[in-house]
C-alpha positions as CSV (number, residue, x, y, z in Angstrom):
1,M,44.5,-26.6,35.5
2,A,44.4,-27.1,39.3
3,T,40.7,-26.7,39.4
4,S,40.3,-29.3,36.6
5,L,42.7,-31.8,38.8
6,V,40.5,-31.0,41.9
7,V,37.4,-32.1,39.9
8,R,39.0,-34.9,38.4
9,W,40.3,-36.0,41.7
10,W,36.9,-35.6,43.3
11,R,35.3,-37.7,40.6
12,E,37.6,-40.5,40.7
13,R,38.1,-40.6,44.4
14,D,38.4,-44.1,46.2
15,R,35.4,-43.6,48.6
16,P,36.0,-46.7,50.6
17,G,39.7,-45.9,51.1
18,W,38.7,-42.5,52.3
19,R,36.2,-44.1,54.5
20,G,38.6,-46.0,56.2
21,F,41.2,-43.3,56.3
22,A,38.8,-41.1,58.3
23,V,37.6,-44.0,60.7
24,A,41.4,-44.8,61.5
25,M,41.9,-41.1,61.8
26,G,39.0,-40.9,64.3
27,T,40.2,-43.9,66.4
28,L,43.7,-42.6,66.6
29,A,42.3,-39.3,67.8
30,V,40.2,-41.2,70.4
31,A,43.3,-43.3,71.5
32,L,45.3,-39.9,71.8
33,L,42.8,-38.4,74.2
34,A,42.5,-41.8,76.0
35,A,46.5,-41.7,76.4
36,L,46.4,-38.0,77.6
37,Y,43.7,-38.7,80.2
38,S,46.0,-41.5,81.4
39,A,49.0,-39.3,81.8
40,A,46.7,-36.6,83.7
41,V,44.9,-39.2,86.0
42,A,48.5,-41.0,86.8
43,Q,49.6,-37.6,88.1
44,E,46.6,-37.6,90.5
45,G,47.4,-41.0,91.8
46,R,44.5,-42.9,90.3
47,I,46.5,-45.8,89.2
48,W,43.6,-47.8,88.2
49,A,42.0,-45.2,86.0
50,A,45.3,-44.5,84.3
51,G,46.0,-48.1,83.7
52,L,42.4,-48.4,82.2
53,A,42.9,-45.5,79.8
54,A,46.2,-46.8,78.7
55,V,45.0,-50.2,78.0
56,V,42.2,-48.3,75.9
57,A,44.6,-46.3,73.9
58,L,46.9,-49.2,73.0
59,G,43.8,-51.1,72.3
60,L,42.5,-48.7,69.8
61,A,45.9,-48.0,68.2
62,G,46.4,-51.9,67.7
63,W,42.9,-52.2,66.2
64,V,43.6,-49.6,63.6
65,A,47.0,-51.3,62.8
66,V,45.5,-54.7,62.2
67,A,42.3,-54.0,60.8
68,I,42.6,-50.6,58.9
69,V,46.1,-50.0,57.7
70,P,46.6,-53.3,55.8
71,G,43.5,-52.4,53.9
72,L,44.9,-48.8,53.1
73,A,48.3,-50.3,52.1
74,R,46.8,-52.2,49.5
75,R,44.9,-49.5,48.1
76,T,48.1,-47.3,47.8
77,S,50.2,-47.4,44.7
78,L,53.8,-47.9,45.5
79,R,55.3,-48.4,42.0
80,W,57.6,-45.6,42.4
81,L,59.4,-47.3,45.0
82,V,59.9,-50.5,43.1
83,Y,61.9,-49.5,40.1
84,Q,65.6,-49.9,40.3
85,V,67.8,-46.8,39.9
86,D,71.7,-46.5,39.6
87,Y,73.5,-43.4,40.7
88,R,76.6,-42.3,39.0
89,L,78.7,-39.3,40.1
90,T,79.3,-37.1,37.4
91,R,82.4,-34.5,36.9
92,E,80.2,-31.5,38.1
93,G,79.0,-33.5,41.4
94,I,82.6,-34.3,42.2
95,I,83.4,-30.5,41.9
96,Y,80.4,-29.6,43.9
97,L,81.1,-32.0,46.5
98,A,84.6,-30.8,46.7
99,A,83.4,-27.3,46.9
100,V,80.9,-28.4,49.8
101,L,83.9,-30.3,51.6
102,I,86.0,-27.0,51.7
103,L,83.0,-25.1,52.9
104,V,82.6,-27.4,55.9
105,L,86.1,-27.2,56.8
106,A,86.0,-23.5,56.6
107,A,82.8,-23.0,58.5
108,V,83.9,-25.4,61.3
109,N,87.2,-23.6,61.7
110,T,85.9,-19.9,61.5
111,G,82.4,-20.4,63.2
112,N,81.3,-17.9,60.5
113,N,77.3,-17.6,60.4
114,L,77.4,-16.8,56.9
115,L,79.6,-19.8,55.8
116,F,77.1,-22.0,57.6
117,M,74.3,-20.4,55.7
118,V,76.2,-21.1,52.2
119,L,76.7,-24.6,53.2
120,A,73.1,-25.2,54.0
121,C,72.0,-23.9,50.7
122,M,74.5,-26.0,49.1
123,L,73.5,-29.2,50.9
124,A,69.7,-28.2,50.0
125,G,70.6,-28.0,46.3
126,I,71.8,-31.4,46.6
127,L,68.6,-32.7,48.2
128,I,66.5,-30.7,45.8
129,S,68.6,-32.4,42.8
130,G,67.6,-35.9,44.1
131,I,63.9,-35.0,44.6
132,L,63.6,-33.6,41.2
133,S,65.3,-36.2,39.4
134,R,63.6,-39.0,41.1
135,A,60.4,-37.4,40.3
136,V,61.2,-36.9,36.6
137,L,62.1,-40.8,36.3
138,T,58.7,-41.7,38.0
139,G,55.4,-42.6,36.1
140,L,57.1,-43.5,32.5
141,E,56.5,-46.1,30.1
142,L,58.9,-46.8,27.3
143,T,58.1,-48.4,24.0
144,F,60.4,-49.7,21.2
145,E,59.1,-50.4,17.6
146,L,60.9,-52.0,15.0
147,P,59.9,-53.2,11.3
148,E,58.7,-56.7,11.1
149,H,61.3,-57.7,8.5
150,I,64.9,-56.8,9.0
151,F,68.0,-57.3,6.9
152,A,71.5,-57.2,7.7
153,E,73.8,-54.1,6.6
154,Q,70.6,-52.1,5.4
155,P,69.7,-49.3,7.7
156,L,66.4,-48.9,9.2
157,L,64.2,-46.7,11.2
158,A,63.2,-47.7,14.7
159,T,60.8,-45.8,16.9
160,V,61.2,-44.9,20.7
161,E,58.3,-43.6,22.6
162,V,58.3,-42.4,26.2
163,R,54.7,-42.0,27.9
164,N,54.5,-39.7,30.7
165,H,51.7,-41.0,33.0
166,K,52.2,-38.3,35.8
167,E,49.2,-36.0,36.0
168,M,50.9,-33.0,37.2
169,L,54.8,-32.9,36.4
170,P,56.3,-33.1,32.9
171,S,59.7,-34.9,32.4
172,F,62.8,-33.3,31.6
173,S,66.1,-34.2,29.6
174,L,65.9,-37.8,29.3
175,R,68.2,-40.3,27.4
176,V,67.0,-44.0,26.5
177,V,69.8,-46.2,26.2
178,G,70.3,-50.2,25.5
179,E,71.5,-52.1,28.2
180,G,72.9,-55.5,27.6
181,S,74.2,-58.5,29.5
182,G,77.1,-61.0,29.0
183,K,74.6,-63.7,28.0
184,H,73.2,-61.8,24.9
185,P,76.2,-59.2,23.9
186,A,74.3,-58.7,20.5
187,Q,72.3,-55.6,21.6
188,I,69.4,-53.9,19.3
189,L,69.8,-50.0,20.5
190,T,73.5,-49.2,20.3
191,R,73.1,-45.3,20.5
192,P,71.4,-43.3,23.0
193,V,68.1,-41.4,22.3
194,Y,67.4,-37.9,23.8
195,F,64.1,-36.5,24.8
196,P,64.4,-32.8,26.0
197,F,60.6,-32.7,27.4
198,I,57.9,-34.9,27.6
199,P,54.5,-33.4,29.0
200,R,52.2,-34.5,31.9
201,L,50.0,-37.3,30.6
202,G,51.5,-37.0,27.2
203,A,54.2,-38.8,25.1
204,A,57.3,-38.0,23.0
205,R,58.7,-40.2,19.8
206,Q,61.9,-40.2,18.6
207,K,63.4,-42.1,15.2
208,V,66.5,-43.5,15.4
209,E,68.4,-45.2,12.5
210,L,69.8,-48.9,13.3
211,M,71.7,-51.3,11.1
212,F,72.6,-54.5,12.0
213,P,76.0,-55.9,10.5
214,R,75.4,-59.6,10.5
215,R,72.2,-61.9,10.3
216,G,71.1,-63.7,13.1
217,I,69.2,-63.1,16.4
218,Y,69.6,-59.9,18.5
219,R,68.0,-59.4,21.9
220,Q,67.5,-56.4,24.3
221,D,67.4,-57.4,27.8
222,A,66.7,-53.9,29.1
223,F,66.6,-50.4,28.7
224,G,68.0,-47.6,30.7
225,I,66.1,-44.1,31.3
226,R,68.7,-41.7,32.3
227,T,68.7,-38.1,33.5
228,K,71.1,-35.5,35.0
229,F,68.2,-33.2,35.5
230,P,68.3,-30.6,37.3
231,F,71.8,-29.7,38.0
232,G,74.0,-32.4,36.6
233,F,75.7,-33.8,39.9
234,L,74.3,-37.2,39.8
235,E,73.2,-39.3,36.5
236,K,70.3,-41.5,37.5
237,T,69.6,-44.6,35.6
238,R,66.0,-46.2,36.0
239,H,66.2,-49.8,34.6
240,V,63.4,-51.0,32.5
241,D,63.2,-54.8,31.7
242,S,62.6,-55.9,27.9
243,K,62.0,-59.0,26.1
244,T,62.7,-57.6,22.7
245,E,64.2,-59.9,20.2
246,V,64.4,-59.6,16.5
247,V,65.6,-61.8,13.7
248,V,67.8,-60.4,11.2
249,Y,67.9,-62.0,7.6
250,P,71.0,-62.1,5.6
251,H,72.1,-59.3,3.3
252,V,69.9,-59.4,0.0
253,Q,71.3,-56.7,-2.0
254,P,72.5,-58.3,-5.4
255,T,76.2,-58.8,-5.5
256,E,78.7,-59.2,-8.3
257,Q,78.3,-62.9,-7.7
258,F,75.0,-62.8,-8.1
259,Y,74.9,-60.9,-11.4
260,E,77.6,-63.4,-12.7
261,I,75.4,-66.3,-12.2
262,L,72.1,-64.9,-13.0
263,P,72.5,-65.4,-16.6
264,L,73.7,-68.9,-16.4
265,L,70.8,-69.8,-14.0
266,S,68.5,-68.4,-16.6
267,G,70.1,-70.6,-19.4
268,E,70.4,-73.7,-17.4
269,M,66.6,-73.4,-16.6
270,T,65.8,-72.9,-20.2
271,S,67.8,-75.8,-21.1
272,F,66.2,-78.1,-18.5
273,Y,62.4,-77.3,-19.6
274,R,63.2,-77.2,-23.5
275,G,61.3,-79.8,-25.3
276,R,59.1,-81.0,-22.3
277,G,55.7,-79.5,-23.8
278,Y,54.1,-76.9,-21.9
279,E,50.3,-76.8,-20.8
280,L,48.4,-74.5,-23.2
281,H,46.7,-71.8,-21.5
282,S,45.3,-69.5,-24.4
283,I,45.3,-68.1,-27.8
284,R,45.5,-64.3,-28.3
285,D,46.2,-61.7,-30.8
286,Y,49.8,-61.2,-31.9
287,V,51.7,-58.0,-30.5
288,N,55.0,-56.6,-31.5
289,T,56.7,-58.2,-28.2
290,D,55.9,-61.4,-28.9
291,S,58.2,-64.0,-30.3
292,A,57.8,-65.5,-33.8
293,R,58.3,-69.0,-32.1
294,F,55.0,-69.0,-30.4
295,V,52.9,-68.0,-33.5
296,D,50.1,-70.5,-33.9
297,W,50.0,-70.7,-37.7
298,K,47.1,-72.7,-37.8
299,A,44.8,-70.5,-35.8
300,S,46.3,-67.5,-38.0
301,A,45.3,-69.0,-40.9
302,K,41.6,-69.6,-39.9
303,S,41.3,-66.1,-38.5
304,N,43.7,-64.1,-41.3
305,A,45.3,-62.5,-38.3
306,L,48.6,-63.6,-36.4
307,K,47.7,-65.4,-33.2
308,V,50.1,-66.5,-30.7
309,R,50.1,-69.3,-27.9
310,E,50.3,-68.6,-24.4
311,F,51.5,-71.2,-21.7
312,T,51.1,-71.7,-18.1
313,R,54.4,-70.4,-16.6
314,E,53.9,-72.2,-13.3
315,D,56.5,-75.2,-14.6
316,E,58.8,-72.7,-16.5
317,R,59.4,-70.9,-13.1
318,R,59.3,-73.6,-10.8
319,V,62.6,-74.2,-8.8
320,M,64.2,-75.7,-5.6
321,L,66.6,-73.8,-3.9
322,V,68.8,-75.7,-2.0
323,L,71.8,-74.7,0.6
324,D,73.9,-77.7,1.9
325,P,75.7,-76.6,5.2
326,F,77.4,-79.9,5.6
327,V,81.2,-78.8,5.9
328,G,82.4,-82.1,7.7
329,V,84.3,-83.9,4.9
330,P,88.0,-83.3,4.8
331,R,89.2,-81.2,2.2
332,P,92.9,-80.2,1.8
333,E,92.2,-76.9,0.1
334,L,90.0,-75.8,2.8
335,G,92.6,-76.6,5.5
336,R,94.6,-73.7,4.1
337,L,91.8,-71.4,4.3
338,G,91.7,-71.2,8.1
339,P,88.4,-70.7,10.3
340,A,88.0,-67.0,9.6
341,E,88.2,-67.1,6.0
342,F,86.0,-70.4,5.5
343,E,83.5,-68.6,7.9
344,E,83.5,-65.7,5.6
345,R,82.9,-67.9,2.4
346,F,80.1,-69.7,4.3
347,E,78.5,-66.1,4.9
348,R,78.8,-65.4,1.2
349,A,77.1,-68.5,0.6
350,V,74.2,-67.9,2.7
351,S,73.9,-64.0,1.4
352,L,74.0,-65.4,-2.2
353,A,71.3,-68.0,-1.4
354,A,69.2,-65.1,-0.1
355,C,69.9,-63.0,-3.0
356,I,68.6,-66.1,-5.2
357,A,65.6,-66.6,-3.1
358,W,64.8,-62.7,-3.2
359,H,65.1,-62.7,-7.2
360,F,62.7,-65.5,-7.6
361,Y,60.1,-63.6,-5.0
362,E,60.6,-60.5,-7.4
363,I,59.5,-62.4,-10.4
364,N,56.8,-64.2,-8.6
365,S,58.2,-67.7,-9.2
366,V,57.0,-70.9,-7.7
367,M,59.8,-72.0,-5.5
368,Q,60.8,-74.7,-2.8
369,F,63.4,-73.9,-0.5
370,R,65.5,-76.6,1.6
371,T,68.1,-77.3,3.9
372,D,69.3,-80.2,6.2
373,R,66.7,-79.1,8.7
374,I,63.4,-77.7,6.8
375,S,61.9,-78.1,3.7
376,T,59.0,-75.6,2.7
377,P,56.3,-76.5,0.5
378,M,56.4,-75.9,-3.3
379,A,54.4,-72.7,-3.5
380,S,54.5,-68.8,-4.8
381,A,57.9,-67.7,-3.6
382,S,55.8,-64.6,-1.9
383,E,54.5,-67.2,0.7
384,I,57.7,-68.8,1.7
385,I,60.1,-66.2,1.2
386,Y,60.6,-65.0,4.8
387,D,60.4,-68.8,5.9
388,A,63.5,-69.3,3.8
389,L,64.9,-66.1,5.1
390,R,64.4,-67.0,8.6
391,E,66.0,-70.2,8.1
392,L,68.9,-68.6,6.5
393,A,69.4,-66.3,9.5
394,F,69.9,-69.2,12.0
395,L,71.9,-71.4,9.6
396,Q,75.4,-72.7,10.7
397,P,77.8,-75.1,9.3
398,D,77.2,-78.8,10.0
399,T,80.0,-80.8,11.0
400,S,77.9,-84.0,12.0
401,A,78.8,-87.5,10.3
402,A,75.4,-87.8,8.7
403,G,75.3,-84.0,7.0
404,G,74.8,-83.8,3.5
405,A,72.7,-87.0,3.3
406,F,69.8,-85.3,2.1
407,L,71.4,-84.2,-1.1
408,D,71.0,-88.0,-1.9
409,E,67.4,-88.0,-1.5
410,L,67.1,-85.0,-3.9
411,A,68.6,-86.8,-6.6
412,T,65.7,-89.0,-7.2
413,D,63.6,-86.0,-8.3
414,R,64.3,-85.2,-11.8
415,E,61.2,-83.3,-12.5
416,I,62.0,-80.2,-10.7
417,F,65.0,-77.8,-11.4
418,K,67.3,-77.3,-8.2
419,I,69.9,-74.8,-7.8
420,I,72.3,-76.2,-5.0
421,L,74.9,-74.3,-3.0
422,T,77.1,-76.9,-1.3
423,C,80.6,-77.4,0.0
424,R,80.9,-81.0,-0.8
425,P,83.6,-82.2,-3.4
426,Q,82.3,-82.7,-6.9
427,G,83.3,-86.5,-6.7
428,S,81.0,-86.9,-3.8
429,L,77.9,-85.7,-5.3
430,P,75.2,-88.1,-6.8
431,T,75.5,-88.5,-10.7
432,A,71.7,-87.8,-11.2
433,L,72.0,-84.3,-9.7
434,W,73.9,-83.2,-12.5
435,S,71.2,-83.7,-15.2
436,S,68.5,-81.7,-13.2
437,S,70.7,-79.1,-11.2
438,Y,72.8,-76.0,-11.2
439,L,75.7,-76.6,-8.9
440,L,77.2,-73.8,-6.8
441,F,80.5,-74.5,-4.7
442,F,81.8,-72.5,-1.7
443,D,85.3,-72.5,-3.2
444,S,84.1,-70.5,-6.0
445,L,82.6,-67.8,-4.0
């Protein structure tokens, strides 16, 4: 291993840097000889020669400091001096320092050489602990990976990877923790991840299970890489800045309310589209699972075999899902609920809207999603589902005076079936909405 490292160093050596270093060392050697010569001739009384030699020595040293040292400094990697490290004295460290203090008092009072030797060994242990723990934390790179789509209240697996770029030394006993701030209290990594060993020029990966309790945005401003290696006297934490940000979608697992309204939704849609005349797609042979009402008797008589008609399903499954966040209308019944209970009902409405959107995504429906802020195009649910879920992740109650006005615009569109979740009282809704919509009120959730 040592031979391979030497060969690799020789191949990747910085020739201009080593050349500058050799020139600097040679020049400083000449300056040292000039200084020694100046001191020698000064003792003999040759003042002019001593002064000239001293000026030459100072000039050579100054030239090295101005011309060569800055270039060598720019070629030197000082990253191991830059990163921030916090120190915390552990319980073991407190006990160890107390023992050192007692040993200091005993050695000073008795003058026993053996006590001084033991004291020196204990102080050397502290010094070795600091050097080794510092070396363990250097040359590390942290990577944190999360799934692309995340839902509230559903467990997921995240990946934490620590890569060791040191060419000679491995790293031992590391813990990766999330560090937040008062500005963004919603952290992503809430439990430590332990790495017992990371080889040199290698990496270690650990899976950690996470679960986000609520929808919204979560940020991780920084991570901490901690170690107590080797003796546990001090816990050192290296801070790693992070810009990790994830959007957590609402909970989409179907609830009891969803199963209760699903038959009603299907019935309302069937009633809405009944008698409107579908576009004929094709005529095919009858199978046992087909309904008799789709039998084409004329085609069956001509072919002497049962034939059924197939229609385009785009109109049959076209729906507009609307969530109205307006809560600004004074309502006596909501006044009795209190802020906490009303917030809980609003969250139920958001979660129910997410469940309905996900249902239409699973049955490959054509859907449009609308709130007071955005309106997606009428397209396949697979194309807009995550745009809808992202909007639901950020949606908050609207208390503005103009809130809810977009429902009046929807009343003019009677060709699309609408599912509307709203907090507005029934008397304030446009009459035209009732004939083309299925309405869900927050009070019933």
